[in-house]
C-alpha positions in Angstrom: 11.9 104.9 90.6 9.7 104.9 87.8 8.4 108.1 86.4 4.9 106.8 85.2 2.4 106.2 88.0 -1.4 105.4 88.4 -3.3 105.2 91.3 -5.4 103.0 93.3 -8.2 103.7 95.5 -8.1 102.9 99.3 -11.9 104.6 100.5 -11.1 108.4 99.7 -7.9 108.1 99.4 -5.7 107.7 96.6 -2.6 105.6 96.6 0.6 106.1 94.0 1.0 102.9 91.9 4.1 102.7 89.7 4.1 101.4 86.6 7.2 99.3 85.4 7.7 97.5 81.9 10.3 95.4 80.6 10.1 93.9 76.9 12.3 91.1 76.5 12.6 88.6 72.7 10.7 85.4 72.7 7.2 85.1 71.6 5.1 87.5 71.9 3.1 88.1 75.2 1.8 90.8 77.9 1.9 89.9 82.0 0.5 92.0 84.7 1.7 91.2 88.1 1.1 93.0 91.3 -2.6 92.0 92.4 -4.2 93.3 89.6 -8.1 92.1 89.1 -9.9 91.0 86.1 -10.5 94.5 84.7 -6.5 95.5 85.1 -5.9 92.1 83.6 -8.1 92.8 80.4 -6.4 95.9 80.1 -3.6 94.2 78.0 -5.9 93.9 74.9 -7.6 97.5 75.3 -3.6 98.8 75.7 -2.5 96.7 72.6 -5.0 98.2 70.2 -4.9 101.3 71.3 -0.9 101.3 70.6 -1.2 99.4 67.6 -3.9 102.1 66.1 -1.0 105.0 66.4 1.9 102.8 65.0 3.1 101.5 68.2 3.7 97.6 67.7 4.7 95.5 70.3 6.6 92.6 70.2 8.6 90.1 72.7 7.7 88.9 75.8 6.1 92.0 78.0 6.0 92.1 81.9 4.6 95.0 83.7 5.0 95.3 87.1 2.0 97.3 89.1 4.1 98.4 92.3 3.5 98.1 95.4 3.3 94.6 94.7 0.9 93.8 97.9 -1.7 96.6 97.4 -4.8 95.3 95.1 -5.6 97.1 91.9 -9.1 97.4 90.6 -10.9 98.4 87.4 -10.0 101.1 84.1 -7.7 103.1 86.4 -4.4 102.0 85.4 -5.8 101.6 81.5 -3.3 105.1 80.3 -0.4 104.3 82.8 0.7 101.2 81.3 0.2 102.4 77.6 2.6 105.0 78.3 4.8 102.7 80.1 4.7 100.3 77.1 5.3 103.2 74.8 8.0 104.6 76.8 9.9 101.1 76.5 9.3 100.8 72.8 11.5 104.1 72.5 8.4 106.0 71.5 8.1 108.8 74.3 10.3 110.1 77.3 8.1 111.2 80.1 10.9 113.3 81.4 9.3 114.3 84.6 7.1 112.0 87.2 3.9 112.2 86.5 0.4 110.4 87.4 -1.9 108.9 84.8 -5.5 107.7 84.5 -8.0 107.1 82.0 -10.0 103.9 80.6 -9.0 103.5 77.0 -11.1 102.8 73.8 -10.0 100.1 71.1 -9.3 103.4 68.8 -7.3 105.5 71.5 -9.8 107.4 73.2 -9.7 108.6 76.9 -13.2 107.6 78.7 -14.3 108.7 82.1 -13.2 106.9 85.4 -13.7 107.7 88.7 -11.7 109.0 91.5 -10.2 111.5 89.9 -10.9 114.2 92.7 -8.5 111.7 95.4 -5.8 111.6 92.3 -5.6 115.4 92.0 -5.3 115.9 95.8 -2.5 113.4 96.0 -0.8 115.0 92.7 -1.0 118.0 94.7 0.4 116.8 97.6 3.4 115.0 95.6 3.8 118.4 93.6 3.6 116.7 90.4 1.2 116.6 86.8 -2.1 114.9 86.5 -3.5 113.8 83.4 -6.9 112.8 83.0 -9.5 112.2 80.4 -11.5 115.1 79.0 -15.0 113.9 80.5 -13.4 114.5 83.7 -12.2 117.8 83.5 -15.0 119.7 85.3 -14.3 117.7 88.7 -10.2 118.2 88.3 -11.0 122.0 87.8 -12.6 122.3 91.2 -9.4 121.4 92.9 -7.3 124.2 94.4 -3.4 124.3 93.1 -3.4 121.1 91.2 -1.4 121.0 87.7 -3.6 119.1 85.4 -4.1 118.4 81.6 -7.4 117.1 80.2 -6.9 114.7 77.3 -8.9 113.4 74.7 -6.9 111.0 73.1 -3.6 108.8 73.4 -1.8 110.3 70.5 -2.6 113.2 71.7 -0.9 112.9 74.7 2.3 111.4 73.2 2.7 114.3 71.2 2.4 116.7 74.2 5.4 114.4 75.9 7.5 114.5 73.3 7.2 118.5 73.2 5.0 118.3 69.3 1.6 119.6 71.2 0.8 121.7 73.8 -2.0 120.3 75.7 -3.5 123.8 78.0 -3.4 123.6 81.9 -6.8 123.0 83.3 -7.9 125.9 85.2 -9.8 126.5 88.4 -13.4 126.8 88.1 -16.0 126.8 90.9 -19.6 126.4 90.2 -22.3 129.2 90.7 -23.6 129.6 94.1 -27.0 128.9 92.5 -29.3 126.1 93.8 -31.2 124.0 91.3 -34.7 124.5 90.7 -36.4 121.3 92.4 -39.6 119.8 91.2 -41.6 120.1 94.5 -42.0 123.2 95.6 -43.6 124.2 99.3 -46.0 126.2 98.0 -47.3 123.5 95.5 -48.4 121.2 98.8 -51.6 122.6 100.1 -51.8 122.8 104.0 -49.4 120.6 106.7 -48.2 123.8 107.6 -46.9 121.9 111.1 -44.9 119.6 108.8 -43.5 122.3 107.0 -42.2 124.2 110.0 -40.6 120.7 111.6 -38.8 121.0 107.8 -37.6 124.3 108.1 -36.3 124.0 111.4 -34.7 120.6 110.5 -32.9 122.0 107.1 -31.7 125.2 109.3 -30.2 123.2 112.4 -28.8 119.7 110.5 -31.8 118.0 112.5 -33.3 114.3 111.8 -36.7 114.1 111.3 -39.6 111.4 111.2 -42.7 112.1 109.7 -46.0 109.9 110.9 -49.2 109.7 109.0 -52.0 108.1 107.0 -51.1 106.8 102.9 -51.7 109.9 100.9 -51.2 112.0 103.5 -48.0 113.8 101.4 -45.1 112.7 104.0 -43.0 111.5 100.4 -43.9 114.6 98.7 -43.0 117.1 101.7 -39.5 114.9 101.8 -38.8 115.7 98.3 -39.4 119.3 98.5 -36.8 119.5 101.5 -34.4 119.4 98.9 -35.6 122.8 97.7 -35.2 124.6 101.2 -31.8 123.2 102.3 -28.8 126.1 101.7 -26.4 126.1 99.2 -23.0 123.7 100.0 -20.0 125.8 100.9 -16.6 125.2 99.1 -15.2 122.9 101.6 -18.7 120.8 102.0 -18.8 120.8 98.3 -15.2 119.4 98.0 -16.2 116.8 100.6 -19.4 115.6 98.7 -17.3 115.8 95.5 -14.3 113.5 96.7 -17.3 110.6 98.2 -19.2 110.7 94.9 -16.0 110.5 93.0 -14.9 107.6 94.9 -18.3 105.8 94.3 -17.9 106.7 90.4 -20.7 108.7 90.4 -21.2 111.4 87.4 -20.3 115.1 88.4 -23.5 117.3 88.8 -22.5 121.2 88.7 -23.9 123.4 91.1 -24.1 123.4 95.0 -27.3 121.7 95.2 -27.0 119.2 98.2 -27.5 115.8 97.6 -30.8 114.0 98.1 -30.5 110.3 98.3 -34.2 107.7 98.7 -33.2 104.3 99.5 -36.1 101.4 98.9 -36.5 99.5 101.9 -35.4 96.5 100.7 -31.9 97.7 100.8 -29.1 95.8 102.2 -26.8 97.1 105.6 -23.9 97.2 102.8 -26.0 99.5 100.5 -27.0 101.8 103.1 -23.5 101.8 105.3 -21.2 100.4 102.3 -18.9 97.7 101.6 -18.1 94.9 99.8 -15.0 93.8 98.4 -14.0 97.3 97.5 -15.1 98.7 100.4 -16.9 101.5 98.4 -19.3 104.1 100.1 -22.9 103.5 100.6 -26.2 105.8 100.8 -25.3 107.1 104.4 -22.0 108.3 102.7 -23.1 109.3 99.4 -25.8 111.5 100.8 -23.4 113.3 102.9 -23.9 117.0 103.7 -27.4 116.5 102.2 -30.6 114.4 103.4 -30.7 110.8 103.1 -34.7 110.2 102.8 -36.1 106.2 103.9 -39.5 105.8 103.5 -41.6 103.2 105.2 -39.1 103.0 108.1 -40.4 100.7 110.0 -40.2 97.9 107.2 -36.3 98.1 106.7 -34.4 95.6 108.3 -33.3 95.5 112.2 -29.8 95.0 110.8 -30.0 98.1 108.8 -31.6 100.5 111.0 -29.4 99.6 113.8 -26.4 99.8 111.9 -27.2 103.6 111.5 -26.8 104.4 114.6 -23.0 105.0 114.9 -22.9 107.4 111.7 -25.9 109.2 113.1 -24.1 109.8 116.3 -20.5 110.5 114.7 -20.7 111.8 111.5 -18.7 109.2 109.8 -18.9 105.2 109.0 -15.6 102.9 109.4 -16.3 99.9 107.2 -13.5 97.3 108.4 -12.9 94.0 106.4 -10.2 91.5 106.4 -8.3 93.5 104.2 -8.4 96.9 106.2 -10.5 99.7 107.1 -11.7 102.6 105.4 -13.2 106.1 107.2 -16.2 107.7 105.1 -17.7 110.9 106.0 -21.9 110.5 106.9 -22.8 113.6 107.7 -26.6 113.5 106.6 -29.8 114.9 107.6 -32.0 111.6 108.2 -35.8 112.0 107.0 -37.8 109.7 107.7 -41.5 108.3 107.0 -43.6 105.4 108.1 -47.5 104.6 109.2 -48.8 104.8 112.6 -49.6 100.8 112.2 -49.5 98.2 109.8 -52.7 99.0 107.7 -52.0 102.8 107.9 -55.2 104.0 109.1 -54.5 104.1 113.4 -56.5 107.6 114.2 -57.6 109.0 110.5 -60.7 110.4 111.0 -62.3 108.6 108.0 -60.6 105.3 107.5 -61.1 102.8 110.0 -58.1 100.6 111.5 -58.1 96.8 111.6 -54.9 96.2 113.5 -55.3 94.7 116.9 -53.0 95.7 119.6 -50.6 93.0 119.2 -50.4 94.2 116.0 -49.8 97.8 117.0 -47.2 96.5 119.4 -45.0 94.7 117.0 -44.9 97.4 114.6 -43.9 99.9 117.1 -41.0 97.6 118.3 -39.4 97.5 114.8 -37.9 100.9 115.8 -35.6 100.6 118.4 -35.5 103.1 121.5 -31.9 104.2 120.5 -32.3 104.9 116.7 -35.9 107.2 117.9 -33.7 109.0 120.7 -31.0 110.0 117.7 -34.1 111.7 115.8 -34.8 114.9 116.7 -38.4 115.9 115.3 -40.9 113.7 115.5 -44.1 115.6 113.6 -47.8 114.0 112.4 -48.8 114.7 108.7 -53.0 114.3 108.8 -54.3 113.3 106.0 -56.4 116.3 104.4 -60.0 116.2 103.7 -61.5 116.0 100.4 -62.6 120.1 100.6 -59.1 120.6 101.3 -57.6 119.1 98.4 -60.0 120.1 95.7 -59.8 123.9 97.5 -57.8 126.5 95.2 -56.0 128.2 98.0 -52.5 128.6 97.9 -50.0 126.6 99.7 -48.1 129.2 101.8 -44.7 130.3 101.0 -42.4 129.3 98.0 -39.3 127.0 98.6 -37.1 130.1 98.1 -38.4 131.9 100.7 -38.4 129.6 103.4 -34.5 128.9 102.2 -33.8 132.3 102.6 -34.7 131.8 106.1 -32.6 128.5 106.7 -29.6 130.2 105.2 -29.9 132.9 107.3 -30.0 130.6 110.4 -27.2 128.7 108.8 -24.9 131.5 108.7 -25.6 132.6 112.4 -24.6 128.9 113.4 -21.6 129.1 111.4 -20.2 132.4 112.9 -21.0 131.0 116.1 -19.3 128.1 116.1 -16.4 128.6 113.4 -13.8 128.8 116.1 -14.9 125.6 117.5 -15.1 123.6 114.3 -18.7 123.0 114.2 -20.9 124.1 111.2 -24.5 123.7 112.5 -26.4 123.3 116.2 -26.8 119.7 115.3 -23.0 118.9 115.0 -22.2 120.0 118.9 -21.4 117.4 121.1 -22.2 117.8 125.0 -19.4 119.7 126.0 -19.5 122.7 123.7 -23.7 122.4 123.9 -23.7 123.3 127.6 -21.1 125.6 128.2 -22.4 128.1 125.6 -26.0 127.6 125.3 -27.2 131.1 126.6 -30.4 130.4 128.1 -33.1 132.8 129.7 -33.3 132.3 133.6 -37.0 130.8 133.2 -35.5 128.0 131.1 -34.5 125.8 133.5 -37.0 125.9 135.8 -39.8 125.0 132.5 -37.2 122.0 131.4 -36.9 120.9 135.0 -40.8 120.7 135.1 -41.3 118.9 131.7 -38.6 116.2 132.4 -40.9 114.9 135.4 -43.3 114.1 132.5 -41.8 113.3 129.8 -39.1 110.3 130.0 -36.5 112.3 128.1 -32.7 110.4 127.7 -29.8 112.4 128.5 -29.5 112.0 124.6 -32.8 113.7 124.2 -32.2 116.3 126.6 -29.2 117.4 124.3 -31.2 117.2 121.5 -33.9 119.3 122.7 -31.5 121.8 123.6 -29.8 122.3 120.1 -33.8 122.3 118.1 -34.4 124.8 120.8 -31.1 126.7 119.8 -32.2 126.2 115.8 -35.4 127.7 116.7 -34.1 130.8 118.6 -31.7 131.4 115.2 -34.4 131.3 113.3 -36.3 133.6 114.7 -33.2 135.8 115.3 -33.0 135.8 119.1 -29.7 135.6 121.1 -31.0 134.1 123.9 -33.1 130.4 124.4 -36.4 131.4 125.8 -39.0 129.3 127.0 -41.2 129.3 123.6 -38.3 127.9 121.7 -37.8 125.0 124.2 -41.4 124.3 124.6 -41.7 124.2 120.4 -38.5 121.9 120.5 -40.6 119.6 123.3 -43.6 119.3 121.0 -41.4 117.7 118.6 -39.9 115.1 120.4 -41.4 111.5 120.3 -42.0 111.3 123.9 -44.3 113.8 123.5 -45.8 114.4 120.4 -45.3 110.7 118.5 -46.5 109.2 121.9 -49.4 111.4 122.6 -50.6 110.6 119.1 -50.4 107.0 120.0 -51.8 107.1 123.6 -54.3 109.1 122.4 -55.7 106.8 120.2 -55.3 103.7 122.2 -51.7 103.0 121.0 -50.5 100.8 124.2 -47.0 101.5 124.8 
């Protein structure tokens, strides 16, 4: 068995790749076998130039086998283990102990940043073997507890370390500070829109999906971008989950506990949103895991994209299946969406006249199917501010830091309540847990029964109403759910809020 190993990525998992090298007589040639892609085959020239630069001359016919042979290998992850294998076969180094090597080689022997070091660190910890990574990846590996890892500057220093001529220090575990990065858009910079801000606070506290409807220029996008500033900092487990996905996708590490915020253009394909392709990389819904996925101009997304979001919004994971296999990525996102009330954007606007016909309104409304709307907990109307309100010098209310303090308190209450069941926030609760553990006052059930006679709530809509009511009660610090909490929760339901907005202004449902 080879002592020199690299990795191949399969979703967020790292799989061991053993590097075997054979050198025989004859004209010089290098052959790489074991299902390598073009990037792996091109590593021959990078490896040869790097070894020549440190005095290791390669001669004869060289065969490099990447085992197992039926596992596809891609990218520049295997540059370093192939170089170490060639140096060992040439008698210039003895590895002595099985280890995982990864890194892209420059022609002068420097090691460049590569993706996938976090899955590799987890694999090395499970196998109890050392891991050697480029210096640029040190900050990511330092977050993984219990792994023996070393950050390497160049190929020469690594060979000297393996020969005992140099000691590369071991990477020490370092966790980022609990602080949240400063966000450009603060709540106090946004004038008015107190109802929308309240909806954003509830969404952040309970991880509830949100839809904002309003005329162009009413501030929907600004409100969505400000939401990142009121999200609580990630816990250690959430941070590792996010880091694992981002490392797999090849995104540079951002220190801190600020939650991801991904804004997607409406022309994005279902593969870009959900993930996939030949290498089955994660999509935007996974890159926004434990954070916010913002979809502006929500009805303008293709129907396939919107319907593909139904399962990840419900389950918190997404499985990508292709002929080569399937991988599962986390997709626990807080979906924030924004749209206009009609194609022209001015339906119900007090200052502008709407030019859309009833047929236009119906077609626009049908772009959002019932199932996808049913998975959005909060529906809020964002009215356009009057000129007097825009030019007024009054403040915009509370700052993002103040609101974030209440959100963090509510999240801690939820974590304490649901920790024994394995859940972190109210939005994650399944039906069986929700019904058995809600502490409702006696008059709440009567109020809900009367309301459901008027509102066309589905079973899922009823459950989501109770989850939002639980979050409203947590923000208030109340142990039980009262009628006022349920009433506020119902005011954000599409059947009552969004629907009545359209009916009041002549929108035919």
